[in-house]
PAPALO-474298 format. One line per 10 residues: number of its first residue (from 1); for each residue x, y, z of C-alpha. Coordinates in Angstrom, 2 decimals, decimal comma, padded with zeros to 5 digits. Each point is the difference from the previous one (the first is absolute). Layout:
// residues N
NUM	X:Y:Z; ...
// end
This chain:
// residues 608
1	-005,37:-082,07:012,09; -000,39:003,46:001,22; 002,51:002,56:-001,38; 002,35:001,33:002,68; -000,40:003,62:000,76; 002,81:002,31:-001,24; 002,15:000,97:002,95; 001,92:003,26:-000,20; 003,08:000,72:001,93; 000,19:002,91:002,50
11	002,52:001,52:-002,10; -002,47:000,19:-003,02; -002,89:001,21:002,31; 002,16:002,68:001,46; 001,23:000,95:-003,35; -003,49:000,27:-001,42; -001,27:001,76:002,92; 002,86:002,51:-000,30; -000,88:000,61:-003,67; -003,74:000,48:000,71
21	000,65:002,37:002,84; 002,71:001,98:-002,27; -002,43:000,21:-002,94; -002,91:001,15:002,25; 002,20:002,48:001,75; 001,33:001,53:-003,17; -003,23:-000,02:-001,78; -001,95:001,48:002,89; 002,59:002,76:000,49; 000,09:000,86:-003,56
31	-003,86:000,30:-000,07; 000,00:002,15:003,00; 002,84:002,12:-001,35; -001,62:000,41:-003,37; -003,22:000,77:001,44; 001,49:002,78:002,21; 001,94:001,24:-003,15; -003,20:000,10:-002,12; -002,16:001,73:002,70; 002,82:002,63:000,75
41	000,38:000,57:-003,92; -003,70:000,55:-000,35; -000,10:002,16:003,00; 003,03:002,21:-001,32; -001,46:000,31:-003,59; -003,43:001,12:001,76; 001,88:002,56:001,73; 001,91:001,09:-003,07; -003,20:000,25:-002,26; -001,71:001,69:002,79
51	002,80:002,47:000,47; -000,29:000,54:-003,95; -003,69:000,67:000,34; 000,50:002,45:002,66; 002,79:001,92:-001,84; -002,07:000,18:-003,03; -003,29:001,05:001,92; 001,99:002,66:001,69; 001,51:001,33:-003,37; -003,47:000,19:-001,77
61	-001,45:001,49:002,95; 002,69:002,64:000,18; -000,40:000,79:-003,83; -003,82:-000,09:000,22; -000,42:002,10:003,12; 002,50:002,66:-001,72; -002,23:-000,06:-003,19; -003,31:000,17:002,00; 001,33:002,94:002,07; 001,19:001,89:-003,23
71	-003,22:-000,78:-001,72; -002,12:001,19:002,82; 002,13:002,91:000,44; -000,36:001,19:-003,80; -003,55:-000,80:-000,36; -000,78:002,33:003,07; 000,60:002,67:-002,44; -002,39:-001,26:-002,54; -003,32:002,00:-000,71; -002,93:-002,29:-000,97
81	-001,77:003,08:-001,68; 002,85:001,03:-002,02; 001,43:-003,48:-000,67; 003,63:000,70:000,58; 002,81:000,65:002,63; 000,91:003,05:001,14; 003,46:001,55:-000,81; 001,51:-001,22:003,24; -001,29:-003,72:-000,47; 001,33:000,04:-003,90
91	003,53:001,14:001,29; -000,31:-002,73:002,59; -000,70:-002,59:-002,69; 002,82:001,26:-002,20; 002,49:-000,14:002,83; -000,45:-003,80:000,36; 002,52:-001,59:-002,33; -001,58:-003,55:000,18; -003,75:001,29:-000,29; -000,62:000,03:-003,80
101	-003,79:000,33:-000,29; -003,36:000,71:002,17; -003,40:-000,35:-001,18; -003,03:001,15:002,01; -003,30:-001,75:-000,34; -003,31:001,45:001,47; -003,50:-000,90:-000,55; -001,54:001,28:-003,14; -003,64:000,56:000,29; -000,65:-000,03:-003,69
111	001,43:-003,42:-000,61; -000,97:-001,56:003,29; 003,50:-001,17:000,64; 003,62:001,30:000,98; 001,74:001,76:-002,56; 003,56:001,34:-000,37; -000,24:003,89:000,97; 003,91:000,73:-000,03; 003,18:-001,63:-001,59; 003,23:001,34:000,90
121	003,24:-001,41:-001,72; 003,56:000,82:000,41; 001,35:002,28:-002,90; 001,08:-002,40:-002,83; -001,74:-003,20:001,51; -001,55:-002,27:-002,43; -003,84:-000,41:-000,28; 000,37:-002,50:002,98; -001,64:-003,50:000,43; -003,45:-001,09:-000,82
131	-000,69:-000,44:003,81; -000,04:003,89:000,14; -002,00:000,64:-003,18; -003,17:002,03:000,50; -002,23:-002,84:-001,40; 000,94:-002,55:002,52; -001,20:000,31:003,58; 000,54:-003,68:000,99; 002,69:001,22:002,43; -002,36:002,84:001,35
141	-002,82:-002,54:001,17; 002,69:-002,18:001,53; 001,30:003,00:001,88; -003,51:000,92:001,04; -000,41:-003,63:001,27; 003,27:-000,59:001,66; 001,29:003,45:000,80; 003,44:-000,50:-001,31; 001,33:-001,84:-003,22; 003,40:-001,02:-001,06
151	000,89:-001,19:-003,53; 003,29:-000,60:-001,77; 000,65:001,07:-003,43; 002,18:-001,92:-002,67; 002,82:002,79:-000,33; 000,74:000,18:003,86; -002,70:002,71:000,92; -002,57:-000,55:002,53; -003,58:001,37:000,66; -001,61:000,99:003,26
161	-003,69:000,73:-000,13; -001,32:001,60:003,17; -003,51:000,92:001,21; -000,37:003,46:001,41; -002,53:002,42:001,32; -000,42:003,64:-001,10; 000,70:002,82:002,52; -003,30:-000,16:001,59; -000,09:-003,81:000,19; -003,40:-000,37:-001,96
171	001,37:-001,29:-003,28; 002,33:-002,92:-000,97; 002,47:000,35:-002,80; 002,90:-002,20:-001,12; 003,63:000,97:-000,79; 001,96:-002,31:-002,18; 003,92:000,80:000,22; 002,65:-001,68:-002,20; 003,37:-000,19:001,53; 003,39:-001,21:-001,46
181	002,75:-002,02:001,56; -001,69:-001,72:002,65; 002,66:-001,61:002,09; -002,32:-002,85:001,39; -000,71:-001,10:-003,73; 003,50:-001,21:-000,04; -000,51:-002,94:002,17; -002,95:-000,99:-002,48; 002,24:000,68:-003,16; 003,35:-001,49:000,96
191	000,43:-003,76:000,87; -000,05:-001,12:003,50; 000,57:-003,16:002,05; -003,75:-000,12:000,89; -003,24:001,19:-001,98; -001,36:003,06:001,41; -003,70:001,22:-000,43; -001,99:003,24:000,97; -003,47:-001,25:000,67; -003,18:001,16:001,55
201	-002,16:-001,56:002,58; -002,74:-000,86:-002,23; 002,60:-002,32:-001,99; 000,81:002,51:-002,61; 003,61:-000,29:-001,24; 001,11:003,61:-000,56; 003,53:-000,40:-001,28; 001,92:-003,47:-001,05; 003,68:-000,63:-000,59; 001,01:000,98:-003,45
211	002,31:-003,30:-000,08; -001,19:-002,50:002,62; 002,78:-001,86:001,60; -002,28:-002,79:000,49; -003,55:-001,32:-001,63; -002,60:000,65:002,24; -003,88:-000,54:-000,37; -001,25:003,55:000,30; -003,86:-001,17:000,39; 000,86:-002,00:003,08
221	002,13:002,61:001,30; -002,97:002,63:-000,44; -002,17:-002,66:001,87; 002,46:-000,07:002,70; 000,12:003,68:000,41; -003,73:000,37:000,58; 000,43:-002,64:002,72; 002,88:001,83:001,79; -001,05:001,21:003,63; -001,43:003,37:-000,15
231	001,60:002,71:002,01; 003,44:-001,81:000,33; 002,98:002,07:-001,25; 001,97:-002,95:-000,72; -000,37:-003,70:-000,53; 001,74:-003,05:-001,56; -001,08:-003,58:-000,95; 000,05:-002,91:-002,50; -002,03:000,35:-003,14; -000,85:-003,58:-001,29
241	-000,14:000,45:-003,72; -000,76:-002,36:-003,02; 003,83:000,47:-001,13; 001,65:-000,04:003,59; -000,12:001,24:003,28; 000,80:003,81:000,35; 001,48:001,80:002,95; -001,93:003,27:000,46; 000,33:003,08:002,03; -001,81:003,17:000,00
251	000,36:003,49:001,60; -002,82:002,65:000,16; 001,15:003,31:-001,97; -002,45:001,85:002,29; -001,76:001,90:-002,88; -003,59:-001,03:-001,43; 000,45:-003,67:000,74; 003,22:-000,50:-002,07; 002,13:-002,80:000,89; 003,57:-001,18:-001,12
261	000,11:-003,72:-000,56; 003,37:-001,92:-000,26; -000,31:-003,58:-001,53; 002,78:-002,61:-000,39; -000,40:-003,80:-000,97; 000,48:-002,11:003,17; 002,48:-002,45:-002,10; 002,29:003,14:-000,68; 000,12:000,90:003,53; 001,15:-003,56:000,87
271	002,68:-000,31:-002,64; 002,84:000,42:002,67; -001,84:-002,44:002,21; -000,11:-002,54:-003,14; 003,75:000,42:-000,18; 000,40:-000,86:003,49; -002,10:-002,96:-000,03; 001,85:-001,26:-003,05; 003,27:000,47:001,65; -001,43:-001,64:003,23
281	-000,78:-003,21:-001,81; 003,60:-000,37:-001,22; 001,20:000,90:003,59; -002,39:-002,50:001,52; 001,34:-002,66:-002,72; 003,44:000,81:001,12; -000,86:-000,25:003,70; -001,68:-003,51:-000,36; 002,97:-001,18:-001,89; 002,17:000,72:003,17
291	-002,58:-001,33:002,35; -000,05:-003,27:-002,02; 003,86:-000,30:-000,13; 000,24:000,56:003,82; -002,55:-002,50:000,64; 001,31:-002,68:-001,91; 003,60:000,25:001,56; -001,17:000,79:003,52; -003,56:-001,63:000,70; 001,52:-002,48:002,46
301	001,03:003,27:002,45; -003,26:001,85:-000,56; -002,03:-001,45:002,80; 001,43:002,25:002,93; -000,03:003,24:-002,13; -003,23:-000,87:-001,74; -002,34:001,70:002,53; 002,03:003,14:-000,07; -000,02:000,26:-003,61; -003,65:-000,64:-000,10
311	-000,81:002,58:002,56; 002,35:002,62:-001,80; -002,02:-000,78:-003,20; -003,44:000,45:001,72; 001,26:003,49:001,28; 000,98:000,97:-003,48; -003,07:-001,09:-001,64; -001,70:002,06:002,83; 001,98:003,18:-001,60; 002,71:-000,14:002,76
321	003,19:000,73:-001,87; 001,95:000,55:003,10; 000,46:-003,69:000,86; 003,43:-001,46:000,56; 001,30:-003,49:000,46; 002,75:-001,04:002,40; 003,05:-000,91:-002,05; 001,61:-002,73:002,35; 002,47:-002,39:-001,23; 001,83:-000,55:-003,39
331	-001,98:-002,62:-001,52; -002,56:000,12:-002,77; -002,88:001,22:002,29; 002,14:002,88:001,24; 000,70:001,00:-003,76; -003,81:-000,28:-000,57; -000,67:002,24:002,86; 002,53:002,36:-000,97; -001,27:000,02:-003,89; -003,61:000,50:001,25
341	000,91:003,11:002,18; 001,81:001,58:-002,93; -002,82:-000,97:-002,40; -002,37:001,83:002,21; 002,12:002,99:000,30; 000,57:000,20:-003,80; -003,73:-000,17:-000,53; -000,69:002,71:002,39; 002,54:002,15:-001,74; -001,08:-000,72:-003,47
351	-003,65:000,59:000,96; 000,86:003,15:001,62; 002,12:001,44:-003,04; -002,30:-001,08:-002,53; -003,03:001,68:001,52; 002,13:003,25:000,71; 001,16:-000,14:-003,65; -003,41:-000,33:-001,48; -001,34:002,59:002,31; 002,73:002,60:-000,84
361	-000,14:-000,67:-003,69; -003,86:000,55:-000,09; 000,56:003,21:002,11; 002,67:001,48:-002,09; -002,04:-000,41:-003,18; -002,92:001,44:001,39; 001,92:003,09:001,38; 002,02:000,44:-003,28; -003,43:000,07:-001,99; -001,68:002,44:002,41
371	003,41:002,37:-000,21; -000,02:-000,16:-003,78; -003,20:002,29:000,11; 001,52:002,57:002,15; 001,98:001,53:-002,99; -001,33:002,08:-002,52; 000,48:-000,40:-003,90; 003,64:000,83:-000,66; -000,50:002,73:-002,72; -001,77:003,09:000,86
381	-000,29:003,39:-002,33; -002,06:003,14:000,82; 000,68:003,17:-001,85; 003,78:000,64:-000,28; 000,75:-002,44:002,84; 001,06:-003,67:-001,20; 000,82:-002,64:002,70; 001,18:-003,62:-000,13; 000,85:-002,31:002,79; 001,86:-003,52:000,46
391	-000,50:-002,37:003,00; 001,72:-003,47:000,60; -000,41:-001,62:003,48; 002,98:-001,99:001,70; -002,47:-002,47:001,29; -003,66:-000,85:-000,41; -001,10:003,06:001,96; 002,17:003,05:-000,09; 000,40:003,18:001,94; 000,22:002,60:-002,64
401	-003,28:001,80:-001,35; -000,48:002,91:-002,15; -003,25:001,82:-001,42; -001,42:003,03:-001,51; -003,06:002,14:000,04; -001,56:002,93:-001,79; -002,23:002,44:002,26; -001,20:003,16:-002,35; 003,09:001,34:-001,62; 002,56:-001,39:002,41
411	001,66:-003,48:-000,26; 001,27:-002,01:003,06; 002,93:-002,45:-000,25; 001,12:-002,22:002,91; 002,69:-002,60:000,41; 000,56:-002,09:003,11; 002,43:-002,61:001,36; -001,03:-002,03:003,01; 002,66:-001,28:002,36; 000,70:-003,66:-001,06
421	-002,20:-001,96:-002,51; -002,28:-002,94:000,12; -003,52:-000,38:001,49; 000,41:002,70:002,87; 001,47:002,70:-002,37; -002,97:-000,63:-002,49; -002,45:000,54:002,83; 001,63:003,49:000,48; -000,20:000,74:-003,61; -003,72:-000,99:000,11
431	-000,47:002,63:002,69; 001,72:002,52:-002,08; -002,16:-000,61:-002,94; -003,19:000,03:002,12; 000,99:003,43:001,29; 001,08:001,56:-003,41; -003,35:-001,12:-001,45; -001,71:002,30:002,66; 001,96:003,11:-001,07; -002,01:000,56:-002,83
441	-002,97:000,73:002,04; 002,01:002,44:002,39; -000,32:003,55:-000,87; 003,16:002,43:-000,67; 002,51:-003,05:000,26; 003,65:001,03:000,03; 002,96:-002,15:-000,32; 001,04:000,34:003,46; -003,58:-000,60:001,32; -000,21:-003,10:-002,34
451	003,27:-001,47:001,69; -001,47:000,95:003,56; -003,30:-001,89:-001,03; 002,00:-002,97:-001,04; 002,12:-000,06:003,03; -002,83:-000,14:002,47; -001,53:-002,53:-001,96; 002,81:-002,38:000,11; 000,88:000,79:003,73; -003,47:-001,07:000,91
461	000,27:-003,36:-002,09; 003,53:-000,73:001,32; 000,16:001,61:003,47; 003,24:001,28:-000,97; 001,71:-003,44:-000,39; 000,46:000,59:-003,89; 000,83:002,96:-001,74; 000,11:001,17:-003,76; 002,07:002,68:-001,74; -001,99:002,02:-002,65
471	000,13:003,00:-002,26; -003,08:001,81:-001,41; -000,11:002,67:-002,54; -002,79:002,29:-001,11; 000,00:001,39:-003,45; -002,39:002,80:-001,03; -000,49:-000,35:-003,88; -001,09:003,59:-000,29; 002,90:001,91:001,73; 002,73:-002,72:-000,38
481	000,80:000,47:003,66; 001,05:-003,24:001,90; -000,10:-000,53:003,84; 001,80:-002,92:001,40; 000,04:-001,55:003,54; 002,58:-002,67:001,03; -000,29:-002,73:002,87; 003,63:-001,15:000,09; -000,25:-001,28:-003,47; 002,79:-000,03:-002,96
491	-000,10:003,43:-001,65; -001,24:000,10:-003,66; 002,16:000,76:-002,87; -000,99:003,21:-001,89; 001,32:000,49:-003,53; -000,88:003,44:-001,31; -000,15:000,72:-003,68; 002,36:002,50:-001,30; 001,33:001,34:-003,44; 003,34:-002,00:000,45
501	000,21:-003,72:000,78; -000,45:-000,74:003,62; 003,21:-000,96:001,82; -000,54:-002,70:002,42; 001,73:002,33:002,87; -002,94:002,46:-000,68; -002,58:-002,53:001,12; -002,05:001,48:002,96; -001,51:-001,65:002,87; -003,85:000,74:000,86
511	000,93:000,62:003,72; -002,09:000,93:002,84; 000,42:-000,35:003,79; 000,10:-003,64:000,77; -002,74:-000,80:002,65; -000,48:-003,15:002,00; -000,84:-003,22:-001,53; -003,70:-000,81:-000,34; -001,16:-001,91:002,94; 002,63:001,28:002,21
521	-001,90:002,23:002,00; -003,74:001,01:-000,12; 000,36:003,60:-000,27; 002,90:000,42:-002,28; 000,06:003,07:-002,04; 001,69:000,53:-003,34; 001,35:003,38:-001,68; -000,70:000,54:-003,63; 002,31:001,32:-002,61; -001,16:001,91:-003,21
531	001,42:000,21:-003,53; -001,05:-000,24:-003,48; 000,13:-002,32:-002,89; 000,34:001,30:-003,55; -000,68:-001,57:-003,60; 002,57:-002,96:-000,19; 001,00:-000,31:003,49; 000,05:-003,54:001,43; -000,13:-001,46:003,38; 001,24:-003,51:001,11
541	-001,44:-001,46:003,25; 001,21:-003,31:001,34; 000,43:-002,01:003,16; 003,23:-001,32:001,43; -000,43:-003,15:-001,72; 001,29:001,79:-003,28; 003,27:001,31:001,12; 000,76:-002,82:002,33; -000,75:-002,52:-002,66; 002,51:-003,03:000,53
551	002,08:-001,59:-002,72; 001,06:-003,69:000,35; 002,92:001,12:002,12; -002,30:001,77:002,42; 001,24:003,56:-001,17; -002,56:002,89:-000,12; -000,80:001,75:-003,30; -000,12:003,52:001,45; -000,52:003,06:-001,89; 003,10:-000,04:-002,00
561	-001,43:-002,39:-002,59; -003,49:001,35:000,37; 000,51:003,59:-000,74; 002,05:-000,10:-003,33; -002,83:-002,08:-001,52; -002,58:002,23:001,23; 001,93:003,11:-001,18; 000,66:-001,48:-003,57; -003,60:-000,94:-000,69; -001,39:003,31:001,24
571	002,51:002,01:-002,14; -001,22:-002,40:-003,06; -003,47:001,28:000,66; -001,34:-003,37:000,90; -003,63:-000,06:001,29; -000,99:-001,74:003,31; 000,03:-003,57:-001,48; 003,32:000,23:-001,55; 001,63:001,35:003,21; -001,62:-002,52:001,92
581	001,49:-002,74:-002,36; 003,50:001,76:000,41; -000,17:-000,36:003,82; -001,32:-003,62:-000,01; 002,71:-001,07:-002,49; 002,74:001,55:002,58; -001,55:-001,92:002,83; -000,47:-003,27:-001,91; 003,62:000,13:-001,18; 001,40:000,75:003,63
591	-002,10:-002,52:001,55; 000,70:-002,90:-002,31; -001,32:-003,24:001,53; 000,01:001,16:003,40; -003,44:-000,15:002,02; -001,56:003,23:001,04; 001,04:000,92:003,65; -002,61:002,74:000,28; -003,11:001,07:-002,02; 000,97:002,07:-003,13
601	-002,34:003,01:-000,47; 000,46:003,24:-002,13; -002,37:002,62:-001,77; 000,89:002,32:-002,72; -001,78:003,35:-000,36; 000,34:002,20:-003,10; -001,36:003,30:-000,85; -001,14:000,25:-003,68
// end
């Protein structure tokens, strides 16, 4: 006897069909969404590391161009016959605070090779590094071949080797300079989200991170650099490594074939996508459970609505999340339609929120990292002047900024407060930092001209849509004269040293005619005010985040708590570190557990 074929009821067939369609719909949808998220994440990471490469390349180009210009300028005073600089050249060399050593090499007919003809060191400078010793001419030959050579030293200094022509252009010589405090070296010495390398076209790795965030096959990276398109100023792609695939982006420095390469493992870039994938699996299981339950109790009534549900499923699988089912009746089919519509809306909302949250978090991390490089070392001392600063942002990116600079016998100190905080305010502080860095190269810079220069830079950057208060002082170490210019900023407190203990009512204000805020008008002018600082005098600069510091009840600290603590530590003969600790203690005690509502920034300057 032949076995009878198994007969399935229409209810079972519909149930089976519905389950298969649901699985197909959700898996297809999840696959497409994950693919979109992965591609979007990779594109975002490419943009991020390419932005990092551009930023680092711009920083290296700025500092290297400045160093090349200074070296060419000083060496224009070099005499080939006398093997020395003219007094003007030596004066220029001595006036540059970061220029530690200058060695000139020229061809020696007796040895048949290049030899050191001049070696200048700053007063009190140690013997220097082996790279600048007379017996080592490897850098000279490299500079003759490549024109420009950069090299980082172990103590944070760096070397520039530059090929030059003599005055009549008939003979070549090489100038090797040692500089201290290269800002671009911080990128390679401090931990980063990605690995950053300085390379040359020929595959030479010039600088590598001191602490690599990710293990990278340097040999494979060097081979990739050789294969990069020539003439391109930027590029990105995937480097297939023996360990794992890497996302690579580079930017051309624009000097002697140098390129900045940023690298991050593809698995690290897709961590957020992996999390979404894991959550999507659980969500998919949850949706399948609902589909199975609805199918069991309502399969007999699915025939009329199956086509509509199937068409809606196909639209979602095609990427259309705007589909909507009619919600007719009050039976199970209508409930499924309503649940389906709610499910699609929730998926759309979750996808939008998740993608936006991931993007914002990554952007804020990058912006915070870049802004941290805008501030100088907190402590500074020169001659009789001692300075210590403190900065604590209210969010990932702040709107406060301060800096100092010494040009000859004059010390410039600036403190600024941009309107608001966050990324827009951080961009304004970046513009201020860039403009202030140029001040050192401008002749006869005064406090009021410095403010005017910063004002024009910020106005050109923001178009007058964002402003910044600021105060600049210029201290002449020789005469003790102080010039102050103010752009609607809080007046600094001046504590003068007298024979008797200072009374808090005797505190002075470093006043100047309050000019317009920076960025308010392109051609704003500022009126300076002159005074003198004597031995033992002290100045407190601050932003409104200090006096308007909130306690848990929302009450401002004001100056009534600040001034007594400041006067006491001053009368006790405290140095700037102890005075800083006294101010911080008062602020911490007032603030308690309350979050910062505004950036907290203040500086203490003392004449020793």
